[in-house]
N, C-alpha and C positions, 0 to 999 in steps of 0.2 A: 253240517252246518246248515240252516235252513235261510230261504231268501230272509226273512225278517232280521235275522241275527246277523247276517252280512250286513243289511243295510245299517244298524244300530252297529254294529264295530267300525265300519267305514265313517258313521258319522262321529262318532267317538276320536277316531285318528284323524278326521279332518278338523274337528273343534280342537284338539291339542296342538295341530300342526299350526292354525290360525294365533291360537292361545300363545304358543310359542314365539311365533313371527311376532304378534306385536308387541309381547315383553321385551325381544330384542332391539325392536324399533325404539319401544320408549326409553329402553337401557342406553341405547345409542344416541338418541336427541338429547337426554338427560345432560350427558358428559359431555356433547360435543356442542351445546347451543351455545351462542355467541350473544351477547347483551350488549345492549347501546353502550354500556361505559368501555365496553374492552374493544369495542370498533374504536370508540374516541382516542383509548390509549394506543392501539394500534397507529391510528392516523399520526399521534403526537410521536410515536417511534418513529414512523415513516418519516416523517418531517425533521425530525432531530439527525437522523442518518442521511439524509438530503443532506443537511446544511453542514454535517459531518464530512461529507464526501468533497462538498464544495471547497470545505475549509483546508482539507487534504490537497487536493489539487491546486488552489493557492499558495499553498506550504511548498509543493514540489516545484511548482513555476518559479516561485522566488528562490529556493533553494538551487535550482539550474542556473539563473540568471546569475545570482552569487558566486556559484563555481566559475560560471564563464568568465565574471569580471575577475577573480580571484587568479584565473589560469592567465590571463590576458598581463595581468600586472605581474606575475611569478616570469611570465615569458620577456617582460619588457626590462624586470631585474636582472636575470639571467644573461639579458644582449649587453647592459649596463656593464654587468659585472664582469663580463668577457673583453668588452672595449676597455674598462679598465687594467685589466691585466695584461692586455696587449700592451698598453700604455706605459705599462709600468715596466714590462720586459723591455720594451723599447728605449726608456730611459736608464734602466741597469746596463742595457748594453751601449748606451752612449758615455753613461760615466765609466765603462769600463775602459773604453777608446780613449776617452779623455787621461785617465788615469795611466794607461799605459803609453800614450803620447809625453804624457807629463814626465814620467819616468824615463822614457826615452831622451828626452831634450836633458833630463837631471844627468842622465849619466855621460853626454858629449861633454 
């Protein structure tokens, strides 16, 4: 292969490499192109996501507050129940003592 043939073959190889690179760039640009409407849609979606996250955070905060209130009420109810049960136990003991005294008085 002489010098002229080498230059022509090299030129053809470089031209094919350039053509393949340009075609690849064009193909990628065509499929990854972002239009203004796409950007607008992305902005709307980002705003909606932000609002949804804020709503979720508010709901979580409300549920935590409500859970704390209900836990407090439950604790109070349990304390009242224990006090009522203790009072009932004492009243039953007094009633038993009075019955046993009354039974002792009638026996005499």
